[in-house]
MARGU-143155 format. One line per field, with one value per atom (N, C-alpha, C): residue number from 1; residue in one letter; atom name; y, x, z. Coordinates in nm, 3 decimals, decimal comma. Atoms other than C-alpha are relative to their C-alpha. Last residue first. Layout:
% residues N
resi <- NUM_...
resn <- A_...
name <- CA_...
c2 <- Y_...
c1 <- X_...
c3 <- Z_...
END
This chain:
% residues 228
resi <- 228_228_228_227_227_227_226_226_226_225_225_225_224_224_224_223_223_223_222_222_222_221_221_221_220_220_220_219_219_219_218_218_218_217_217_217_216_216_216_215_215_215_214_214_214_213_213_213_212_212_212_211_211_211_210_210_210_209_209_209_208_208_208_207_207_207_206_206_206_205_205_205_204_204_204_203_203_203_202_202_202_201_201_201_200_200_200_199_199_199_198_198_198_197_197_197_196_196_196_195_195_195_194_194_194_193_193_193_192_192_192_191_191_191_190_190_190_189_189_189_188_188_188_187_187_187_186_186_186_185_185_185_184_184_184_183_183_183_182_182_182_181_181_181_180_180_180_179_179_179_178_178_178_177_177_177_176_176_176_175_175_175_174_174_174_173_173_173_172_172_172_171_171_171_170_170_170_169_169_169_168_168_168_167_167_167_166_166_166_165_165_165_164_164_164_163_163_163_162_162_162_161_161_161_160_160_160_159_159_159_158_158_158_157_157_157_156_156_156_155_155_155_154_154_154_153_153_153_152_152_152_151_151_151_150_150_150_149_149_149_148_148_148_147_147_147_146_146_146_145_145_145_144_144_144_143_143_143_142_142_142_141_141_141_140_140_140_139_139_139_138_138_138_137_137_137_136_136_136_135_135_135_134_134_134_133_133_133_132_132_132_131_131_131_130_130_130_129_129_129_128_128_128_127_127_127_126_126_126_125_125_125_124_124_124_123_123_123_122_122_122_121_121_121_120_120_120_119_119_119_118_118_118_117_117_117_116_116_116_115_115_115_114_114_114_113_113_113_112_112_112_111_111_111_110_110_110_109_109_109_108_108_108_107_107_107_106_106_106_105_105_105_104_104_104_103_103_103_102_102_102_101_101_101_100_100_100_99_99_99_98_98_98_97_97_97_96_96_96_95_95_95_94_94_94_93_93_93_92_92_92_91_91_91_90_90_90_89_89_89_88_88_88_87_87_87_86_86_86_85_85_85_84_84_84_83_83_83_82_82_82_81_81_81_80_80_80_79_79_79_78_78_78_77_77_77_76_76_76_75_75_75_74_74_74_73_73_73_72_72_72_71_71_71_70_70_70_69_69_69_68_68_68_67_67_67_66_66_66_65_65_65_64_64_64_63_63_63_62_62_62_61_61_61_60_60_60_59_59_59_58_58_58_57_57_57_56_56_56_55_55_55_54_54_54_53_53_53_52_52_52_51_51_51_50_50_50_49_49_49_48_48_48_47_47_47_46_46_46_45_45_45_44_44_44_43_43_43_42_42_42_41_41_41_40_40_40_39_39_39_38_38_38_37_37_37_36_36_36_35_35_35_34_34_34_33_33_33_32_32_32_31_31_31_30_30_30_29_29_29_28_28_28_27_27_27_26_26_26_25_25_25_24_24_24_23_23_23_22_22_22_21_21_21_20_20_20_19_19_19_18_18_18_17_17_17_16_16_16_15_15_15_14_14_14_13_13_13_12_12_12_11_11_11_10_10_10_9_9_9_8_8_8_7_7_7_6_6_6_5_5_5_4_4_4_3_3_3_2_2_2_1_1_1
resn <- X_X_X_X_X_X_X_X_X_X_X_X_X_X_X_X_X_X_X_X_X_X_X_X_X_X_X_X_X_X_X_X_X_X_X_X_X_X_X_X_X_X_X_X_X_X_X_X_X_X_X_X_X_X_X_X_X_X_X_X_X_X_X_X_X_X_X_X_X_X_X_X_X_X_X_X_X_X_X_X_X_X_X_X_X_X_X_X_X_X_X_X_X_X_X_X_X_X_X_X_X_X_X_X_X_X_X_X_X_X_X_X_X_X_X_X_X_X_X_X_X_X_X_X_X_X_X_X_X_X_X_X_X_X_X_X_X_X_X_X_X_X_X_X_X_X_X_X_X_X_X_X_X_X_X_X_X_X_X_X_X_X_X_X_X_X_X_X_X_X_X_X_X_X_X_X_X_X_X_X_X_X_X_X_X_X_X_X_X_X_X_X_X_X_X_X_X_X_X_X_X_X_X_X_X_X_X_X_X_X_X_X_X_X_X_X_X_X_X_X_X_X_X_X_X_X_X_X_X_X_X_X_X_X_X_X_X_X_X_X_X_X_X_X_X_X_X_X_X_X_X_X_X_X_X_X_X_X_X_X_X_X_X_X_X_X_X_X_X_X_X_X_X_X_X_X_X_X_X_X_X_X_X_X_X_X_X_X_X_X_X_X_X_X_X_X_X_X_X_X_X_X_X_X_X_X_X_X_X_X_X_X_X_X_X_X_X_X_X_X_X_X_X_X_X_X_X_X_X_X_X_X_X_X_X_X_X_X_X_X_X_X_X_X_X_X_X_X_X_X_X_X_X_X_X_X_X_X_X_X_X_X_X_X_X_X_X_X_X_X_X_X_X_X_X_X_X_X_X_X_X_X_X_X_X_X_X_X_X_X_X_X_X_X_X_X_X_X_X_X_X_X_X_X_X_X_X_X_X_X_X_X_X_X_X_X_X_X_X_X_X_X_X_X_X_X_X_X_X_X_X_X_X_X_X_X_X_X_X_X_X_X_X_X_X_X_X_X_X_X_X_X_X_X_X_X_X_X_X_X_X_X_X_X_X_X_X_X_X_X_X_X_X_X_X_X_X_X_X_X_X_X_X_X_X_X_X_X_X_X_X_X_X_X_X_X_X_X_X_X_X_X_X_X_X_X_X_X_X_X_X_X_X_X_X_X_X_X_X_X_X_X_X_X_X_X_X_X_X_X_X_X_X_X_X_X_X_X_X_X_X_X_X_X_X_X_X_X_X_X_X_X_X_X_X_X_X_X_X_X_X_X_X_X_X_X_X_X_X_X_X_X_X_X_X_X_X_X_X_X_X_X_X_X_X_X_X_X_X_X_X_X_X_X_X_X_X_X_X_X_X_X_X_X_X_X_X_X_X_X_X_X_X_X_X_X_X_X_X_X_X_X_X_X_X_X_X_X_X_X_X_X_X_X_X_X_X_X_X_X_X_X_X_X_X_X_X_X_X_X_X_X_X_X_X_X_X_X_X_X_X_X_X_X_X_X_X_X_X_X_X_X_X_X_X_X_X_X_X_X_X_X_X_X
name <- N_CA_C_N_CA_C_N_CA_C_N_CA_C_N_CA_C_N_CA_C_N_CA_C_N_CA_C_N_CA_C_N_CA_C_N_CA_C_N_CA_C_N_CA_C_N_CA_C_N_CA_C_N_CA_C_N_CA_C_N_CA_C_N_CA_C_N_CA_C_N_CA_C_N_CA_C_N_CA_C_N_CA_C_N_CA_C_N_CA_C_N_CA_C_N_CA_C_N_CA_C_N_CA_C_N_CA_C_N_CA_C_N_CA_C_N_CA_C_N_CA_C_N_CA_C_N_CA_C_N_CA_C_N_CA_C_N_CA_C_N_CA_C_N_CA_C_N_CA_C_N_CA_C_N_CA_C_N_CA_C_N_CA_C_N_CA_C_N_CA_C_N_CA_C_N_CA_C_N_CA_C_N_CA_C_N_CA_C_N_CA_C_N_CA_C_N_CA_C_N_CA_C_N_CA_C_N_CA_C_N_CA_C_N_CA_C_N_CA_C_N_CA_C_N_CA_C_N_CA_C_N_CA_C_N_CA_C_N_CA_C_N_CA_C_N_CA_C_N_CA_C_N_CA_C_N_CA_C_N_CA_C_N_CA_C_N_CA_C_N_CA_C_N_CA_C_N_CA_C_N_CA_C_N_CA_C_N_CA_C_N_CA_C_N_CA_C_N_CA_C_N_CA_C_N_CA_C_N_CA_C_N_CA_C_N_CA_C_N_CA_C_N_CA_C_N_CA_C_N_CA_C_N_CA_C_N_CA_C_N_CA_C_N_CA_C_N_CA_C_N_CA_C_N_CA_C_N_CA_C_N_CA_C_N_CA_C_N_CA_C_N_CA_C_N_CA_C_N_CA_C_N_CA_C_N_CA_C_N_CA_C_N_CA_C_N_CA_C_N_CA_C_N_CA_C_N_CA_C_N_CA_C_N_CA_C_N_CA_C_N_CA_C_N_CA_C_N_CA_C_N_CA_C_N_CA_C_N_CA_C_N_CA_C_N_CA_C_N_CA_C_N_CA_C_N_CA_C_N_CA_C_N_CA_C_N_CA_C_N_CA_C_N_CA_C_N_CA_C_N_CA_C_N_CA_C_N_CA_C_N_CA_C_N_CA_C_N_CA_C_N_CA_C_N_CA_C_N_CA_C_N_CA_C_N_CA_C_N_CA_C_N_CA_C_N_CA_C_N_CA_C_N_CA_C_N_CA_C_N_CA_C_N_CA_C_N_CA_C_N_CA_C_N_CA_C_N_CA_C_N_CA_C_N_CA_C_N_CA_C_N_CA_C_N_CA_C_N_CA_C_N_CA_C_N_CA_C_N_CA_C_N_CA_C_N_CA_C_N_CA_C_N_CA_C_N_CA_C_N_CA_C_N_CA_C_N_CA_C_N_CA_C_N_CA_C_N_CA_C_N_CA_C_N_CA_C_N_CA_C_N_CA_C_N_CA_C_N_CA_C_N_CA_C_N_CA_C_N_CA_C_N_CA_C_N_CA_C_N_CA_C_N_CA_C_N_CA_C_N_CA_C_N_CA_C_N_CA_C_N_CA_C_N_CA_C_N_CA_C_N_CA_C_N_CA_C_N_CA_C_N_CA_C_N_CA_C_N_CA_C_N_CA_C_N_CA_C_N_CA_C_N_CA_C_N_CA_C_N_CA_C_N_CA_C_N_CA_C_N_CA_C_N_CA_C_N_CA_C_N_CA_C_N_CA_C_N_CA_C_N_CA_C_N_CA_C_N_CA_C_N_CA_C_N_CA_C_N_CA_C_N_CA_C_N_CA_C
c2 <- -0,142_-1,166_0,067_-0,013_-1,551_0,151_0,002_-1,537_0,030_-0,117_-1,580_-0,014_0,052_-1,927_0,115_0,036_-1,843_-0,031_0,157_-1,924_-0,008_0,034_-1,550_-0,169_-0,055_-1,422_-0,077_0,083_-1,651_0,025_0,133_-1,502_-0,089_0,012_-1,144_-0,136_-0,022_-1,190_-0,011_0,129_-1,343_0,020_0,090_-1,041_-0,130_-0,017_-0,804_-0,088_-0,080_-0,961_0,030_0,085_-1,094_0,104_-0,049_-0,943_-0,080_0,012_-1,098_0,087_-0,080_-1,095_-0,016_0,028_-1,330_0,066_0,013_-1,191_-0,027_0,124_-1,298_-0,009_0,133_-1,063_-0,115_-0,015_-0,727_-0,140_0,008_-0,833_-0,004_0,123_-0,902_-0,029_0,084_-0,583_-0,148_-0,046_-0,364_-0,086_0,035_-0,553_0,021_0,163_-0,494_-0,042_0,015_-0,121_-0,146_-0,017_-0,120_-0,011_0,106_-0,259_-0,002_0,106_0,019_-0,140_-0,018_0,257_-0,105_0,015_0,169_-0,026_-0,117_0,310_-0,017_0,066_0,080_0,117_0,067_0,258_-0,054_0,003_0,329_-0,053_0,163_0,425_0,030_0,086_0,753_-0,134_0,119_0,958_-0,049_0,079_1,308_-0,139_-0,053_1,567_-0,076_-0,063_1,439_0,083_-0,141_1,305_0,039_-0,111_0,923_0,129_-0,025_0,664_0,142_-0,142_0,501_0,041_-0,090_0,146_0,123_-0,103_-0,080_0,095_-0,070_-0,439_0,150_-0,066_-0,598_0,123_-0,116_-0,737_0,094_-0,123_-0,940_0,105_0,015_-1,223_0,150_0,030_-1,243_0,033_-0,102_-1,092_-0,007_-0,043_-1,363_0,095_0,120_-1,532_0,038_-0,019_-1,185_-0,076_-0,133_-1,188_0,000_0,021_-1,552_0,107_0,084_-1,456_-0,041_-0,088_-1,147_-0,084_-0,060_-1,385_0,079_0,099_-1,624_0,075_0,026_-1,346_-0,094_-0,106_-1,221_-0,003_-0,135_-1,528_0,099_-0,020_-1,767_0,122_0,054_-1,855_0,031_0,112_-1,567_-0,089_0,081_-1,252_-0,144_0,096_-1,052_-0,059_0,057_-0,725_-0,103_0,013_-0,642_-0,070_0,122_-0,560_0,026_0,129_-0,352_-0,123_-0,006_-0,025_-0,098_-0,002_-0,090_-0,002_-0,141_-0,130_-0,025_-0,088_-0,411_0,139_-0,118_-0,731_0,116_-0,102_-1,020_0,119_-0,107_-1,322_0,106_0,005_-1,658_0,102_-0,001_-1,673_-0,026_0,076_-1,727_-0,036_0,122_-1,632_-0,084_0,045_-1,323_-0,134_0,077_-1,215_-0,056_0,083_-0,924_-0,092_-0,009_-0,816_-0,103_0,124_-0,723_0,001_0,006_-0,467_-0,135_0,082_-0,402_-0,003_-0,061_-0,089_-0,086_-0,063_-0,245_0,081_0,096_-0,492_0,083_0,062_-0,220_-0,112_-0,100_0,010_-0,084_-0,021_-0,270_0,082_0,135_-0,385_0,027_0,032_-0,026_-0,117_-0,079_-0,013_0,008_0,078_-0,314_0,114_0,120_-0,190_-0,062_-0,051_0,144_-0,105_-0,048_-0,020_0,040_0,052_-0,201_0,015_-0,013_-0,029_-0,026_-0,131_-0,039_0,040_0,001_-0,411_0,160_0,084_-0,403_0,031_-0,100_-0,160_-0,060_-0,110_-0,379_0,081_0,050_-0,694_0,104_0,016_-0,509_-0,035_-0,147_-0,397_-0,010_-0,066_-0,759_0,146_0,072_-0,916_0,059_-0,062_-0,660_-0,065_0,066_-0,770_0,073_0,034_-0,565_-0,039_0,099_-0,586_-0,065_-0,045_-0,271_-0,114_-0,124_-0,328_0,031_0,013_-0,687_0,132_0,097_-0,619_-0,010_-0,070_-0,345_-0,068_-0,034_-0,552_0,071_-0,091_-0,799_0,073_-0,039_-1,030_0,131_-0,110_-1,238_0,037_-0,058_-1,553_0,140_-0,124_-1,760_0,037_-0,015_-2,123_0,166_-0,008_-2,150_0,051_0,113_-2,353_0,017_0,060_-2,060_-0,128_0,125_-1,886_-0,054_0,098_-1,542_-0,103_0,080_-1,326_-0,093_0,144_-1,082_-0,076_0,061_-0,698_-0,137_0,097_-0,527_-0,067_0,108_-0,234_-0,080_0,007_-0,059_-0,074_-0,142_0,036_0,017_-0,003_-0,333_0,141_-0,154_-0,365_0,028_-0,042_-0,746_0,146_0,076_-0,880_0,034_0,053_-0,588_-0,081_-0,053_-0,526_-0,068_0,035_-0,638_0,073_-0,091_-0,543_-0,026_-0,095_-0,824_0,073_-0,056_-0,987_0,079_-0,138_-1,233_0,052_-0,012_-1,607_0,154_-0,125_-1,636_0,029_-0,095_-1,995_0,106_0,071_-2,339_0,104_0,128_-2,203_-0,030_-0,005_-1,820_-0,126_-0,127_-1,762_-0,021_0,027_-2,103_0,100_0,139_-2,060_-0,032_-0,047_-1,692_-0,122_0,144_-1,823_0,055_0,096_-1,517_-0,138_0,078_-1,283_-0,100_-0,058_-1,049_-0,083_0,071_-1,250_0,038_0,136_-1,139_-0,065_-0,014_-0,774_-0,165_-0,012_-0,835_0,008_0,127_-0,971_0,001_0,108_-0,679_-0,127_-0,032_-0,429_-0,105_0,014_-0,600_0,000_0,127_-0,603_-0,039_0,019_-0,216_-0,164_-0,052_-0,175_-0,038_0,058_-0,408_0,042_-0,062_-0,222_-0,076_0,032_-0,491_0,075_-0,102_-0,527_-0,021_0,041_-0,726_0,103_-0,001_-0,601_-0,041_0,124_-0,687_-0,007_0,105_-0,316_-0,105_0,020_-0,087_-0,110_0,110_-0,021_0,004_-0,031_0,287_-0,094_-0,085_0,305_0,023_0,040_0,003_0,085_0,108_0,074_-0,039_-0,083_0,426_-0,123_-0,036_0,246_0,067_0,108_0,040_0,052_0,043_0,364_-0,125_-0,081_0,510_-0,024_0,026_0,225_0,087_0,121_0,269_-0,045_-0,030_0,637_-0,120_-0,075_0,552_0,024_0,107_0,295_0,062_0,052_0,566_-0,100_-0,065_0,715_-0,047_-0,077_0,433_0,076_-0,061_0,243_0,082_-0,146_0,014_0,037_-0,095_-0,296_0,156_0,037_-0,539_0,088_0,105_-0,362_-0,036_0,028_-0,123_-0,134_0,135_0,076_-0,047_0,058_0,411_-0,135_0,113_0,457_-0,023_0,110_0,794_-0,097_-0,023_0,988_-0,105_0,091_0,962_0,012
c1 <- -0,015_0,890_-0,122_-0,042_0,843_-0,033_-0,115_0,718_0,001_-0,068_0,354_0,147_-0,153_0,241_0,066_0,033_-0,151_0,117_0,026_-0,084_-0,017_0,119_-0,132_-0,043_0,123_0,088_-0,111_0,017_0,375_-0,122_0,060_0,358_-0,046_0,148_0,336_-0,029_0,099_0,659_-0,141_-0,020_0,846_-0,094_0,084_0,731_0,005_0,164_0,858_-0,082_0,077_1,199_-0,147_0,077_1,367_-0,066_0,080_1,634_-0,076_-0,025_1,742_-0,092_0,064_1,731_0,057_-0,080_1,789_-0,066_0,064_1,636_0,115_0,067_1,742_-0,048_-0,084_2,009_-0,074_-0,181_1,899_0,053_0,009_1,506_0,144_0,030_1,577_0,014_-0,137_1,790_-0,050_-0,087_1,487_0,128_0,026_1,243_0,100_-0,021_1,422_-0,042_-0,150_1,445_0,038_-0,044_1,056_0,154_0,053_0,993_0,046_-0,093_1,213_-0,055_-0,118_1,011_0,092_-0,125_0,688_0,116_0,027_0,406_0,130_-0,001_0,521_-0,016_-0,117_0,479_-0,047_0,016_0,171_0,147_-0,019_0,169_0,006_0,112_0,159_0,060_0,013_0,488_-0,119_-0,109_0,445_-0,041_-0,127_0,208_0,102_0,045_-0,047_0,112_0,080_0,122_-0,012_-0,079_0,220_-0,064_-0,023_-0,010_0,081_0,042_0,022_0,013_-0,063_0,053_-0,047_0,072_0,026_0,052_-0,043_0,171_-0,090_-0,095_0,113_0,048_0,068_-0,221_0,101_0,056_-0,061_-0,024_0,106_0,109_-0,016_0,155_0,297_-0,102_0,031_0,646_-0,168_-0,113_0,855_-0,077_-0,003_0,555_0,094_0,120_0,529_-0,012_-0,008_0,882_-0,108_-0,105_0,858_0,008_0,059_0,532_0,082_0,102_0,699_-0,083_-0,091_0,995_-0,096_-0,054_0,742_0,086_0,116_0,549_0,049_0,019_0,891_-0,151_0,061_0,997_-0,068_0,115_1,242_-0,066_0,048_1,327_0,096_-0,018_1,417_-0,021_-0,027_1,245_0,027_0,064_1,240_0,045_-0,105_1,338_-0,089_0,040_1,122_0,119_0,006_1,273_-0,057_0,077_1,225_0,045_0,136_1,285_-0,057_0,067_1,628_-0,138_0,024_1,734_-0,065_-0,093_1,902_-0,026_0,074_1,747_0,109_-0,085_1,854_-0,108_-0,005_1,640_0,084_-0,117_1,686_0,016_0,013_1,331_0,135_0,123_1,330_0,006_-0,022_1,696_-0,139_0,106_1,654_0,013_0,113_1,989_-0,117_0,100_2,200_-0,109_0,144_2,486_-0,070_0,042_2,833_-0,156_-0,046_2,978_-0,081_-0,094_2,796_0,026_-0,099_2,610_0,114_-0,035_2,299_0,132_0,012_2,296_0,035_-0,140_2,403_-0,005_-0,121_2,111_0,133_0,029_1,857_0,113_-0,069_2,022_-0,036_-0,146_1,984_0,058_-0,048_1,611_0,161_0,034_1,513_0,063_-0,081_1,696_-0,015_-0,149_1,532_0,105_-0,004_1,181_0,140_-0,132_1,240_0,036_-0,131_0,976_0,129_-0,053_0,727_0,138_-0,081_0,743_0,038_-0,140_0,663_0,080_-0,071_0,359_0,149_-0,024_0,230_0,088_-0,088_0,236_0,049_-0,121_0,083_0,101_-0,070_-0,204_0,120_-0,016_-0,267_0,078_-0,113_-0,244_0,048_-0,132_-0,491_0,112_-0,012_-0,729_0,111_-0,159_-0,853_0,023_-0,035_-1,225_0,130_0,071_-1,321_0,030_-0,075_-1,060_-0,071_-0,133_-1,167_0,087_-0,001_-1,555_0,151_0,036_-1,501_0,029_-0,122_-1,276_-0,077_0,071_-1,576_0,122_-0,117_-1,431_-0,034_0,001_-1,664_0,094_0,060_-1,563_0,011_-0,014_-1,455_-0,070_0,118_-1,375_0,029_0,132_-1,165_-0,111_0,085_-0,873_-0,137_-0,048_-0,639_-0,080_-0,117_-0,873_0,065_0,006_-1,073_0,110_-0,126_-1,129_-0,031_0,015_-1,407_0,141_-0,126_-1,414_-0,032_-0,055_-1,748_0,135_-0,117_-1,902_0,068_-0,136_-2,228_0,104_-0,051_-2,548_0,140_-0,059_-2,637_0,059_0,024_-2,662_0,070_0,110_-2,694_-0,053_0,104_-2,474_-0,112_0,022_-2,211_-0,148_0,126_-2,105_-0,049_0,152_-1,768_-0,102_0,080_-1,376_-0,147_0,083_-1,174_-0,096_0,113_-0,886_-0,048_0,005_-0,643_-0,117_-0,054_-0,512_-0,003_0,081_-0,552_0,079_-0,093_-0,435_-0,066_-0,097_-0,612_0,112_0,014_-0,805_0,122_-0,112_-0,713_-0,028_0,026_-1,038_0,098_0,125_-1,015_-0,021_-0,048_-0,628_-0,144_-0,051_-0,712_0,013_-0,043_-0,955_0,042_-0,005_-1,025_0,047_0,115_-0,907_-0,005_0,069_-0,623_-0,145_-0,048_-0,431_-0,051_0,037_-0,667_0,067_0,126_-0,592_-0,048_-0,001_-0,236_-0,103_-0,066_-0,337_0,056_0,119_-0,555_0,055_0,096_-0,270_-0,101_-0,068_-0,033_-0,095_0,019_-0,272_0,060_0,124_-0,303_-0,032_0,026_0,074_-0,151_-0,058_0,118_-0,023_-0,126_-0,115_0,056_-0,118_-0,344_0,122_-0,090_-0,683_0,152_-0,082_-0,877_0,080_-0,151_-1,161_0,072_-0,035_-1,536_0,133_0,085_-1,646_0,059_0,138_-1,365_-0,059_0,025_-1,090_-0,134_-0,115_-0,966_-0,037_0,009_-1,302_0,085_0,128_-1,276_-0,033_-0,023_-0,906_-0,116_-0,059_-1,017_0,035_0,103_-1,288_0,074_0,049_-0,999_-0,117_-0,095_-0,810_-0,048_-0,014_-1,115_0,092_0,118_-1,158_-0,012_-0,041_-0,805_-0,116_-0,097_-0,873_0,032_0,056_-1,184_0,086_0,053_-1,015_-0,080_0,123_-0,772_-0,071_-0,008_-0,400_-0,151_0,084_-0,330_-0,046_0,079_-0,032_-0,092_0,052_0,094_-0,086_-0,085_0,331_-0,055_-0,136_0,035_0,116_0,057_-0,288_0,163_-0,078_-0,219_-0,070_-0,005_-0,442_0,106_-0,091_-0,410_-0,011_-0,079_-0,700_0,084_-0,004_-0,874_0,116_-0,109_-0,902_0,005_-0,105_-1,225_0,089
c3 <- -0,045_-0,124_-0,022_-0,142_-0,149_0,056_-0,068_-0,517_0,144_0,003_-0,565_0,037_-0,066_-0,647_0,006_-0,159_-0,713_0,070_-0,021_-1,109_0,160_0,049_-1,199_0,025_-0,065_-0,915_-0,081_-0,125_-1,051_0,085_0,047_-1,399_0,137_0,064_-1,269_-0,016_-0,111_-1,054_-0,039_-0,063_-1,364_0,112_0,078_-1,573_0,084_-0,022_-1,320_-0,062_0,126_-1,381_0,078_0,098_-1,032_-0,089_0,091_-0,794_-0,116_0,152_-0,510_-0,092_0,107_-0,125_-0,146_0,086_0,166_-0,148_0,144_0,473_-0,112_0,049_0,806_-0,142_-0,032_0,932_-0,069_0,047_0,785_0,013_0,161_0,849_-0,050_0,049_1,218_-0,141_-0,014_1,264_-0,058_0,093_1,123_0,000_0,148_1,292_-0,095_-0,004_1,633_-0,136_-0,020_1,567_-0,032_0,130_1,473_-0,025_0,080_1,796_-0,153_-0,042_1,958_-0,063_0,102_1,722_0,067_-0,079_1,887_-0,076_-0,107_1,656_0,105_-0,111_1,350_0,122_-0,058_1,040_0,150_-0,158_0,806_0,062_-0,033_0,436_0,169_-0,051_0,236_0,050_0,080_0,219_0,059_0,002_0,370_-0,072_0,059_0,298_0,019_0,114_0,575_-0,111_0,026_0,849_-0,124_-0,009_0,850_-0,029_0,128_0,977_-0,030_0,012_1,293_-0,141_0,138_1,377_0,007_0,012_1,692_-0,121_0,113_1,659_-0,029_-0,064_1,996_-0,095_-0,074_1,847_0,061_0,081_1,586_0,056_0,094_1,813_-0,068_-0,047_2,117_-0,066_-0,092_2,006_0,045_-0,108_1,876_0,100_-0,111_1,687_0,088_-0,065_1,499_0,108_-0,091_1,403_0,111_-0,103_1,255_0,119_-0,101_1,095_0,103_-0,065_0,908_0,125_-0,075_0,794_0,110_-0,100_0,654_0,108_-0,120_0,502_0,087_-0,103_0,348_0,081_0,063_0,164_0,143_-0,064_0,377_-0,080_-0,138_0,105_0,098_0,007_-0,153_0,143_-0,144_-0,061_-0,045_-0,054_-0,395_0,125_-0,092_-0,517_0,092_-0,123_-0,836_0,096_-0,085_-1,159_0,112_0,105_-1,482_0,102_-0,017_-1,284_-0,073_-0,124_-1,194_-0,008_-0,074_-1,546_0,130_0,049_-1,768_0,083_-0,072_-1,635_-0,037_-0,031_-1,879_0,067_0,109_-1,889_0,063_0,095_-1,708_-0,097_0,143_-1,629_-0,056_0,029_-1,237_-0,166_-0,050_-1,158_-0,041_-0,073_-1,357_0,031_0,047_-1,486_0,091_-0,110_-1,432_-0,062_0,031_-1,682_0,132_0,062_-1,584_0,000_0,142_-1,336_-0,051_0,038_-0,982_-0,135_0,001_-0,914_-0,032_0,138_-1,032_0,000_0,108_-0,737_-0,109_-0,009_-0,480_-0,115_0,044_-0,583_-0,016_0,149_-0,551_-0,053_0,061_-0,206_-0,157_0,000_-0,092_-0,062_0,094_-0,214_0,002_0,121_-0,011_-0,107_0,015_0,296_-0,123_0,013_0,270_-0,024_0,134_0,234_-0,034_0,040_0,561_-0,151_-0,074_0,739_-0,051_0,026_0,459_0,100_0,124_0,456_-0,033_-0,027_0,828_-0,135_-0,087_0,768_0,001_0,099_0,485_0,072_0,088_0,709_-0,078_-0,058_0,997_-0,097_-0,028_0,779_0,051_0,131_0,614_0,037_0,056_0,961_-0,126_-0,060_1,099_-0,063_-0,127_0,828_0,059_-0,020_0,516_0,143_-0,126_0,508_0,001_-0,134_0,301_0,117_-0,048_0,021_0,139_-0,062_-0,027_0,062_-0,128_-0,011_0,028_-0,114_-0,284_0,161_-0,064_-0,532_0,142_-0,100_-0,646_0,076_-0,098_-0,897_0,067_-0,024_-1,111_0,111_-0,135_-1,226_0,010_-0,019_-1,544_0,150_-0,115_-1,646_0,024_0,084_-1,973_0,102_0,068_-1,826_-0,053_0,112_-1,810_-0,033_-0,041_-1,609_-0,109_0,096_-1,699_0,047_0,001_-1,387_-0,112_-0,012_-1,418_-0,014_0,047_-1,340_0,016_-0,101_-1,318_-0,063_0,026_-1,475_0,088_-0,052_-1,414_-0,072_0,028_-1,614_0,053_0,138_-1,627_-0,040_0,024_-1,258_-0,140_-0,078_-1,171_-0,012_0,035_-1,455_0,079_-0,134_-1,428_-0,019_-0,063_-1,776_0,128_0,066_-1,841_0,060_-0,055_-1,779_-0,073_0,111_-1,831_0,066_-0,050_-1,632_-0,104_0,012_-1,790_0,102_0,136_-1,789_-0,041_0,052_-1,417_-0,168_0,035_-1,314_-0,073_0,094_-1,262_-0,050_0,056_-0,977_-0,072_0,087_-0,888_-0,086_0,095_-0,691_-0,101_0,079_-0,518_-0,087_0,073_-0,426_-0,120_0,133_-0,312_-0,098_0,056_-0,026_-0,149_-0,097_0,176_-0,015_0,001_-0,091_0,109_-0,115_-0,045_0,023_-0,116_-0,286_0,134_-0,036_-0,534_0,115_-0,055_-0,479_0,009_-0,149_-0,569_0,084_-0,028_-0,897_0,140_-0,024_-0,941_0,055_-0,109_-0,866_0,018_-0,124_-1,089_0,112_-0,033_-1,374_0,119_-0,032_-1,345_0,015_-0,129_-1,323_0,052_-0,112_-1,628_0,144_-0,044_-1,855_0,110_0,054_-2,025_0,067_-0,084_-1,849_-0,034_-0,097_-2,122_0,062_0,003_-2,319_0,095_0,067_-2,312_-0,041_-0,055_-2,203_-0,097_0,048_-2,311_0,052_0,093_-2,069_-0,059_0,098_-1,849_-0,141_0,071_-1,657_-0,114_0,073_-1,485_-0,100_0,086_-1,394_-0,100_0,138_-1,292_-0,080_0,070_-1,038_-0,125_0,061_-0,890_-0,099_0,082_-0,810_-0,073_0,133_-0,688_-0,092_0,081_-0,424_-0,147_0,098_-0,322_-0,075_0,107_-0,242_-0,078_0,124_-0,071_-0,097_0,062_0,158_-0,143_-0,067_0,264_-0,080_-0,130_0,206_0,076_0,030_-0,054_0,134_-0,107_-0,051_-0,033_0,021_-0,313_0,125_-0,051_-0,238_-0,025_0,062_-0,259_0,066_0,068_-0,174_-0,076_0,097_0,105_-0,068_0,016_0,348_-0,123_0,103_0,508_-0,018_-0,011_0,744_-0,113_0,115_0,717_0,026_0,113_1,056_-0,107_-0,014_1,276_-0,136
END
């Protein structure tokens, strides 16, 4: 059986094994008892929390930080822990979340992949305009395309996806295929007619804006991720 590409947030992995190895890398990159500090690592962990069956319970009062600690059941292994803003803590197992990715998560990731060109064209157009660009969440200056995320302002991306899915009789009609080895990692819609309809729907309905990476991370910590 061919490996199934999966996504965690905006990042694609060619297989569940590859995703697992990336989280193992994070565990090995920090000393026991220290916090995860690299923004890319923290973003990946925050995105993974959103895949929990009850993310609001896991996030609680808000995530202050992630820490690498000794696994309480297997002392020779390492574990990730959530430290919340109210001082409470919880362990954070990534393996079950990776193994249990749902059809809705896979289809949503594929639909995001399908409109990536639209997203990047918007980013390029925004930075081609003269004058400064300010983050509408934090009112801070954004000076470089790499310092921002493209966000779906109301309606959010997930709401747009749900509307489109509802128009097409549910998640089960969205068959996916993985891109050939050697090409970009990810999945696309098998039906290119359905993909064309989605491209047009997104171009018509999406309201895009650029926000700072920091603003996006801040909302994720509180369990109130930006709509996009």
